[in-house]
C-alpha positions as CSV (number, residue, x, y, z in Angstrom):
1,X,78.8,52.2,51.9
2,X,75.2,52.3,50.6
3,X,74.3,54.4,47.6
4,X,72.4,56.9,49.8
5,X,75.5,57.4,52.0
6,X,77.6,57.8,48.9
7,X,75.3,60.5,47.6
8,X,75.5,62.4,50.9
9,X,79.3,62.0,51.0
10,X,79.6,63.4,47.5
11,X,77.3,66.3,48.4
12,X,79.3,67.1,51.5
13,X,82.6,67.0,49.5
14,X,81.1,69.3,46.9
15,X,79.9,71.8,49.5
16,X,83.3,71.7,51.2
17,X,85.1,72.4,48.0
18,X,82.8,75.2,47.1
19,X,83.2,76.7,50.6
20,X,87.0,76.5,50.5
21,X,87.0,78.0,47.0
22,X,84.6,80.9,48.0
23,X,86.7,81.7,51.1
24,X,89.9,81.7,49.1
25,X,88.4,84.0,46.4
26,X,87.0,86.4,48.9
27,X,90.5,86.8,50.4
28,X,92.6,86.7,47.2
29,X,90.5,87.8,44.3
30,X,90.9,91.5,44.8
31,X,89.2,92.5,41.6
32,X,85.9,90.7,42.3
33,X,85.7,90.2,46.0
34,X,83.2,92.4,47.9
35,X,85.8,92.7,50.6
36,X,87.6,95.2,48.3
37,X,84.7,97.2,46.8
38,X,85.4,99.5,43.9
39,X,88.6,97.8,42.8
40,X,88.4,96.0,39.4
41,X,92.0,95.4,38.7
42,X,94.0,95.9,35.5
43,X,93.5,93.0,33.2
44,X,90.4,92.0,35.2
45,X,88.9,95.4,34.6
46,X,89.3,95.0,30.9
47,X,87.5,91.6,31.0
48,X,84.8,93.1,33.2
49,X,84.2,96.0,30.9
50,X,83.8,93.8,27.9
51,X,81.7,91.3,29.9
52,X,79.5,94.1,31.4
53,X,78.6,95.6,28.1
54,X,78.3,92.2,26.3
55,X,75.5,91.5,28.9
56,X,74.0,94.8,27.7
57,X,74.2,94.0,24.0
58,X,77.7,94.9,22.8
59,X,79.7,92.3,20.8
60,X,83.3,91.6,21.9
61,X,86.0,92.4,19.4
62,X,83.6,94.3,17.1
63,X,82.5,96.8,19.7
64,X,85.2,96.3,22.5
65,X,88.5,94.7,21.7
66,X,91.1,92.9,23.7
67,X,93.7,90.3,22.8
68,X,92.2,87.4,24.8
69,X,89.9,84.6,23.9
70,X,86.1,85.1,24.2
71,X,85.6,82.6,27.0
72,X,87.0,85.0,29.6
73,X,84.6,87.7,28.4
74,X,81.7,85.2,28.5
75,X,82.5,84.4,32.1
76,X,82.5,88.0,33.1
77,X,79.3,88.6,31.0
78,X,77.7,85.8,33.0
79,X,78.9,87.3,36.3
80,X,77.5,90.8,35.4
81,X,74.2,89.3,34.3
82,X,74.0,87.5,37.6
83,X,75.0,90.3,40.0
84,X,77.5,92.8,38.6
85,X,81.1,92.7,39.7
86,X,80.5,90.4,42.6
87,X,78.5,88.0,40.4
88,X,81.8,86.9,38.8
89,X,82.5,85.2,42.1
90,X,79.9,82.5,41.1
91,X,81.7,81.1,38.0
92,X,85.0,81.8,39.8
93,X,83.9,79.6,42.8
94,X,82.7,76.8,40.6
95,X,85.9,76.9,38.5
96,X,88.2,76.8,41.5
97,X,86.2,74.1,43.2
98,X,86.5,72.0,40.0
99,X,90.3,72.7,39.9
100,X,90.7,71.6,43.6
101,X,88.7,68.4,42.9
102,X,91.0,67.5,39.9
103,X,94.1,68.5,41.9
104,X,93.0,65.8,44.4
105,X,92.2,63.3,41.6
106,X,95.6,63.9,40.0
107,X,97.4,63.3,43.3
108,X,95.2,60.3,44.0
109,X,96.8,58.5,41.0
110,X,99.8,57.9,43.2
111,X,99.0,59.0,46.7
112,X,96.7,57.7,49.4
113,X,93.7,59.9,50.2
114,X,95.3,62.0,52.9
115,X,98.3,62.5,50.8
116,X,96.2,63.5,47.7
117,X,94.3,66.0,49.9
118,X,97.5,67.4,51.2
119,X,98.9,67.8,47.6
120,X,95.8,69.6,46.5
121,X,96.2,71.9,49.5
122,X,99.8,72.6,48.6
123,X,98.7,73.5,45.1
124,X,96.2,76.0,46.7
125,X,98.9,77.6,48.7
126,X,101.0,78.0,45.6
127,X,97.9,79.6,44.0
128,X,97.6,82.1,46.9
129,X,101.1,83.3,46.0
130,X,100.4,83.6,42.2
131,X,96.8,84.7,42.1
132,X,97.5,88.4,41.5
133,X,94.2,90.3,41.2
134,X,91.9,87.3,40.4
135,X,89.6,86.8,37.4
136,X,92.5,86.0,35.1
137,X,92.5,83.6,32.1
138,X,95.0,81.3,33.8
139,X,92.7,80.8,36.8
140,X,89.9,79.5,34.6
141,X,92.3,77.2,32.7
142,X,93.2,75.3,35.9
143,X,90.3,72.8,35.9
144,X,90.9,71.9,32.3
145,X,94.6,71.4,32.8
146,X,94.2,69.4,36.0
147,X,91.5,67.2,34.6
148,X,93.5,66.4,31.5
149,X,96.7,65.7,33.5
150,X,94.7,63.4,35.8
151,X,93.4,61.3,32.9
152,X,96.8,61.2,31.2
153,X,98.7,60.3,34.3
154,X,96.1,57.6,35.1
155,X,96.7,56.1,31.7
156,X,100.5,56.3,32.0
157,X,100.3,54.6,35.4
158,X,98.2,51.7,34.0
159,X,101.0,51.0,31.4
160,X,103.0,49.5,34.3
161,X,100.7,46.4,34.3
162,X,99.3,46.5,30.7
163,X,101.8,48.2,28.4
164,X,99.8,47.3,25.2
165,X,96.4,48.6,26.3
166,X,95.4,51.4,23.9
167,X,94.8,54.9,25.1
168,X,91.0,55.5,25.7
169,X,89.4,57.7,23.1
170,X,87.2,59.2,25.7
171,X,90.2,60.7,27.4
172,X,91.3,62.2,24.1
173,X,87.9,63.9,23.9
174,X,88.5,65.6,27.3
175,X,92.0,66.7,26.1
176,X,90.4,68.2,23.0
177,X,87.7,70.0,24.9
178,X,90.2,71.3,27.4
179,X,92.5,72.5,24.7
180,X,89.6,74.2,23.0
181,X,88.5,75.9,26.2
182,X,92.0,77.1,27.0
183,X,92.4,78.4,23.4
184,X,89.3,80.5,24.1
185,X,91.1,81.9,27.2
186,X,94.9,82.1,26.5
187,X,96.3,79.3,24.4
188,X,99.8,79.2,26.0
189,X,98.1,78.0,29.2
190,X,97.5,74.6,27.5
191,X,101.2,73.8,27.3
192,X,101.0,70.9,29.8
193,X,98.1,69.3,28.0
194,X,99.9,69.6,24.7
195,X,103.0,67.9,26.1
196,X,101.1,64.9,27.5
197,X,99.0,64.6,24.3
198,X,102.2,64.6,22.2
199,X,103.9,61.9,24.4
200,X,100.8,59.7,24.3
201,X,100.5,60.1,20.5
202,X,104.2,59.2,20.1
203,X,103.8,56.2,22.4
204,X,100.7,55.0,20.4
205,X,102.7,55.4,17.1
206,X,105.6,53.4,18.6
207,X,103.1,50.6,19.5
208,X,101.7,50.8,16.0
209,X,98.2,51.1,17.3
210,X,96.8,52.8,14.2
211,X,93.1,52.2,15.0
212,X,93.5,53.7,18.5
213,X,95.4,56.6,17.1
214,X,92.6,57.4,14.6
215,X,89.9,57.1,17.2
216,X,91.8,59.3,19.6
217,X,92.5,62.0,16.9
218,X,88.8,62.0,16.0
219,X,87.7,62.3,19.7
220,X,90.2,65.1,20.3
221,X,88.8,67.1,17.4
222,X,85.3,66.3,18.5
223,X,86.0,67.7,22.0
224,X,87.7,70.7,20.5
225,X,84.8,71.5,18.2
226,X,82.2,71.0,20.9
227,X,83.6,74.0,22.9
228,X,84.9,76.2,20.0
229,X,82.1,75.9,17.5
230,X,79.4,77.7,19.5
231,X,81.6,80.8,19.8
232,X,82.6,80.7,16.2
233,X,79.0,80.5,15.1
234,X,78.0,83.4,17.4
235,X,80.7,85.7,16.2
236,X,80.2,84.7,12.5
237,X,76.5,85.6,12.9
238,X,77.5,89.0,14.3
239,X,80.1,89.7,11.6
240,X,83.0,89.5,14.0
241,X,84.6,86.1,13.4
242,X,87.7,87.5,11.8
243,X,88.2,89.9,14.6
244,X,87.6,87.2,17.2
245,X,90.3,85.0,15.5
246,X,92.7,88.0,15.4
247,X,92.1,88.9,19.0
248,X,92.4,85.3,20.2
249,X,95.3,84.1,18.0
250,X,96.6,86.5,15.4
251,X,97.4,89.5,17.6
252,X,99.0,87.3,20.2
253,X,101.5,85.9,17.7
254,X,102.6,89.5,17.0
255,X,102.6,90.3,20.7
256,X,104.9,87.3,21.4
257,X,107.2,88.2,18.5
258,X,107.5,91.8,19.7
259,X,108.8,90.7,23.1
260,X,112.6,90.7,23.7
261,X,113.8,88.9,26.9
262,X,117.1,90.7,27.0
263,X,115.6,94.1,26.3
264,X,112.9,93.6,28.9
265,X,115.2,92.4,31.7
266,X,117.9,94.9,30.7
267,X,115.6,97.8,30.8
268,X,113.5,97.0,33.9
269,X,115.3,97.0,37.3
270,X,112.2,95.4,38.8
271,X,112.2,92.5,36.3
272,X,115.9,91.9,36.7
273,X,115.6,91.8,40.5
274,X,112.8,89.2,40.2
275,X,114.4,86.9,37.7
276,X,116.0,84.7,40.3
277,X,112.7,84.3,42.1
278,X,111.0,83.7,38.8
279,X,113.1,80.6,38.3
280,X,113.7,79.2,41.8
281,X,110.6,80.3,43.6
282,X,107.5,80.6,41.3
283,X,109.1,78.2,38.8
284,X,110.0,75.6,41.4
285,X,107.1,73.2,40.6
286,X,108.5,72.9,37.1
287,X,112.0,72.4,38.3
288,X,110.9,69.8,40.8
289,X,108.9,67.9,38.1
290,X,111.9,67.9,35.8
291,X,114.1,66.3,38.4
292,X,111.6,63.7,39.3
293,X,110.9,63.0,35.6
294,X,114.6,62.3,35.1
295,X,114.5,59.8,38.1
296,X,111.5,58.1,36.5
297,X,113.3,57.8,33.2
298,X,116.4,56.4,34.8
299,X,114.3,53.8,36.6
300,X,111.9,52.9,33.7
301,X,113.0,54.4,30.4
302,X,110.3,52.6,28.4
303,X,107.4,54.0,30.3
304,X,105.7,57.2,28.9
305,X,105.2,59.0,32.3
306,X,108.8,60.1,32.7
307,X,109.1,61.4,29.2
308,X,105.7,63.2,29.3
309,X,106.6,64.8,32.6
310,X,110.0,65.9,31.4
311,X,108.6,67.4,28.3
312,X,105.9,69.2,30.4
313,X,108.4,70.5,32.8
314,X,110.8,71.7,30.1
315,X,108.2,73.5,28.0
316,X,106.6,75.1,31.1
317,X,110.0,76.4,32.1
318,X,110.7,77.8,28.6
319,X,107.3,79.4,28.5
320,X,107.4,80.9,32.0
321,X,111.1,81.9,32.2
322,X,111.3,83.5,28.7
323,X,108.2,85.6,29.2
324,X,107.3,88.7,31.2
325,X,107.5,87.7,34.9
326,X,103.9,88.5,35.8
327,X,102.8,86.4,38.8
328,X,99.5,85.2,37.3
329,X,101.3,83.6,34.4
330,X,102.6,81.0,37.0
331,X,99.2,79.9,38.0
332,X,99.3,77.2,35.2
333,X,102.1,75.5,37.2
334,X,99.8,74.8,40.1
335,X,98.6,71.4,38.7
336,X,102.3,70.4,38.5
337,X,102.4,70.4,42.3
338,X,100.2,67.4,43.0
339,X,101.7,65.7,39.9
340,X,105.2,66.1,41.2
341,X,104.4,65.2,44.8
342,X,102.6,62.1,43.5
343,X,105.6,61.1,41.4
344,X,107.9,61.5,44.4
345,X,105.8,59.1,46.4
346,X,105.6,56.7,43.5
347,X,109.4,56.7,43.2
348,X,109.7,56.0,46.9
349,X,107.2,53.2,47.1
350,X,108.4,51.5,43.9
351,X,112.0,51.7,45.0
352,X,111.2,50.5,48.5
353,X,109.4,47.5,47.1
354,X,112.3,46.7,44.7
355,X,115.0,47.2,47.4
356,X,116.4,50.2,45.5
357,X,115.7,53.1,47.8
358,X,118.3,55.7,46.7
359,X,116.2,57.3,44.0
360,X,113.1,57.3,46.2
361,X,114.9,58.9,49.1
362,X,116.2,61.6,46.7
363,X,112.7,62.2,45.4
364,X,111.3,62.6,48.9
365,X,114.1,65.0,49.8
366,X,113.4,67.1,46.7
367,X,109.7,67.2,47.4
368,X,110.3,67.9,51.0
369,X,112.6,70.8,50.2
370,X,110.1,72.3,47.9
371,X,107.3,72.1,50.5
372,X,109.5,73.7,53.2
373,X,110.5,76.4,50.7
374,X,106.8,77.0,49.9
375,X,105.8,77.3,53.6
376,X,108.8,79.5,54.4
377,X,108.0,82.0,51.7
378,X,104.2,82.1,52.3
379,X,104.4,84.9,54.9
380,X,105.8,87.2,52.3
381,X,103.1,86.6,49.7
382,X,101.7,90.1,50.0
383,X,105.1,91.6,49.0
384,X,105.1,89.4,45.9
385,X,102.0,90.8,44.3
386,X,101.5,94.3,43.1
387,X,97.8,93.7,43.3
388,X,97.8,93.0,47.0
389,X,98.8,96.7,47.6
390,X,96.5,98.4,45.1
391,X,92.9,97.8,46.2
392,X,93.2,100.3,49.0
393,X,94.5,103.0,46.7
394,X,91.5,103.1,44.4
395,X,89.1,105.4,46.3
396,X,90.7,108.6,45.0
397,X,90.9,107.2,41.5
398,X,87.3,106.2,41.5
399,X,86.2,109.6,42.9
400,X,88.1,111.6,40.3
401,X,86.8,109.3,37.5
402,X,83.2,109.9,38.7
403,X,83.9,113.7,39.0
404,X,85.1,113.7,35.4
405,X,82.1,111.7,34.3
406,X,79.7,114.1,36.1
407,X,80.8,117.0,33.8
408,X,79.6,115.0,30.8
409,X,75.9,115.7,29.9
410,X,73.7,112.6,30.0
411,X,72.9,112.8,26.3
412,X,76.6,112.6,25.5
413,X,77.7,109.8,27.7
414,X,77.5,107.4,24.8
415,X,80.3,109.4,23.0
416,X,83.2,109.0,25.5
417,X,86.5,107.4,24.9
418,X,89.5,107.1,27.1
419,X,92.9,107.2,25.5
420,X,95.9,105.5,27.2
421,X,93.7,105.0,30.3
422,X,92.9,101.9,32.4
423,X,89.6,100.1,32.0
424,X,88.9,100.8,35.7
425,X,88.0,104.3,34.6
426,X,85.0,103.1,32.6
427,X,83.7,100.9,35.4
428,X,84.1,103.6,38.0
429,X,82.4,106.2,35.8
430,X,79.8,103.6,34.5
431,X,80.4,104.7,30.9
432,X,80.4,102.5,27.8
433,X,83.4,103.1,25.5
434,X,82.5,104.8,22.3
435,X,85.0,102.8,20.2
436,X,86.3,99.2,20.2
437,X,89.9,100.1,20.9
438,X,89.2,101.5,24.4
439,X,92.2,101.1,26.7
440,X,95.9,101.7,26.4
441,X,95.7,102.1,22.7
442,X,99.3,103.0,22.1
443,X,100.7,100.2,24.2
444,X,98.3,97.7,22.5
445,X,99.2,98.8,19.0
446,X,102.9,98.7,19.6
447,X,102.8,95.0,18.4
448,X,100.8,95.8,15.3
449,X,101.4,99.1,13.4
450,X,98.3,98.5,11.3
451,X,96.3,98.7,14.5
452,X,97.9,102.0,15.3
453,X,96.8,103.4,11.9
454,X,93.3,102.0,12.3
455,X,93.0,103.6,15.8
456,X,94.0,107.1,14.5
457,X,91.8,106.7,11.5
458,X,88.7,105.9,13.6
459,X,89.4,108.7,16.0
460,X,89.7,111.2,13.1
461,X,86.6,109.8,11.2
462,X,84.3,109.6,14.2
463,X,85.7,111.7,17.0
464,X,83.9,111.2,20.3
465,X,82.4,114.1,22.0
466,X,84.6,113.6,25.0
467,X,88.1,112.2,25.5
468,X,89.8,111.2,28.8
469,X,93.5,111.3,27.9
470,X,96.6,109.9,29.6
471,X,100.0,110.1,28.0
472,X,99.9,110.6,24.3
473,X,102.9,109.7,22.2
474,X,101.2,109.1,18.9
475,X,101.9,112.3,17.0
476,X,98.8,112.0,14.8
477,X,96.5,111.6,17.8
478,X,98.3,114.4,19.7
479,X,97.8,116.7,16.7
480,X,94.1,115.8,16.4
481,X,93.5,116.5,20.1
482,X,95.3,119.8,19.9
483,X,93.2,120.9,16.8
484,X,89.8,119.6,17.7
485,X,89.5,119.3,21.5
486,X,89.6,121.7,24.5
487,X,90.7,120.6,28.0
488,X,87.9,121.0,30.5
489,X,89.8,119.7,33.5
490,X,93.3,119.9,34.9
491,X,95.8,117.0,35.0
492,X,94.3,114.6,37.6
493,X,97.3,112.7,38.9
494,X,96.9,109.4,40.8
495,X,99.5,107.5,42.9
496,X,100.5,104.5,40.9
497,X,98.0,105.4,38.2
498,X,99.7,108.2,36.2
499,X,97.1,110.9,35.4
500,X,94.3,111.9,33.1
501,X,92.8,115.0,31.5
502,X,89.2,115.4,30.3
503,X,88.7,117.0,26.8
504,X,85.6,118.1,25.0
505,X,85.3,118.1,21.2
506,X,85.1,121.6,19.7
507,X,82.3,120.7,17.3
């Protein structure tokens, strides 16, 4: 094929990937798609609020706090700078198209072109069932996970013919960049990258390739610094570096430590009912990968692929099965689908060539069973997601939020805070929060008592002119509201959204 034809082919592939991604997002990204106007989601609404006001001059963490990395806020800031809520579809589409490309490349390590395309399509179907409201941190982590797994699996596959070839340092730079980007989103999403990097590092140590190990470590750190340093410099210049580190890492350590698996499942009938599906349905890619990894180890115990895949499957299972069973958490398992399908094909073709077909047949049966299960459950995807039901219920919510906001004088709209209220309220009312702890304060501070004290202190020291209040359980805050505020609305109750009351400061 001539170079001109190759360029046209690449352009056609890029357009096709962008088109498929855009169509997918319009259908499944409820919180950003203009097919569901007015709905901004739950977590997505938080990211959108911070992104919207970052685009208008606010500084994340210092002015508006949430316990995620700054990259998700930057993406939403870019979207709002482009074209408001729907503008987020632009970086979303690019991100998903990149993920699909790397899904294909990951499958292509083992599969012929049609098989790799099918594997990427299967991963997209899995995403349709775990996408929740869209515009989530796990979604933007996908291209980084898939690209890193593609490079790592490619290197592992080449060990078959050249077991002493060192790992390329350029690959390590991609791993470092990917890990840094995911740290700036939600660090636990990098678990698959960490597992392969650990397996490769141990293999390099075993081979005593000290020079290669040093080059790879330096390249990893270089890639990591390339993506994290600009954010660190920005927040340091704005006096918010410590708050950024706390929101990105520190708070989440407290949040994870506060969670009890037994208490959560024991106290939540919904969670208990979904645990079996958490493991055998949404967790199936990790289970399939674990089984195939064991077959690879039994066939070739000295190759790194089986061990890296087994470690990846095991830690993904631990992370996903021991956490809250929110569907979007499982998005990070999507790259395991083309990896597992490719490994199943590899086991079959290698076994067939060697005249030992039992393991290969078992691998194909396991992969086939997973694909049948995925297809059989697809018609029920809408019942799986809470978010699939909620976009149509937001009209009343938005109307009441705007009615509340209409009571507030124009010169006091910069002194409004919602207490124990969803971020959707700010977006519906088009009001910038008056303080940095702006949503579900009592839920957020449950993991950090010092945050609870700081919230109450700020409310007392600089009380906003207006409060929109949900359910208050903090006695200090409840007492302050009773002393210093007067209700100017009744209790506005929403289906699935609890209810809020508007208060005005007495001063």
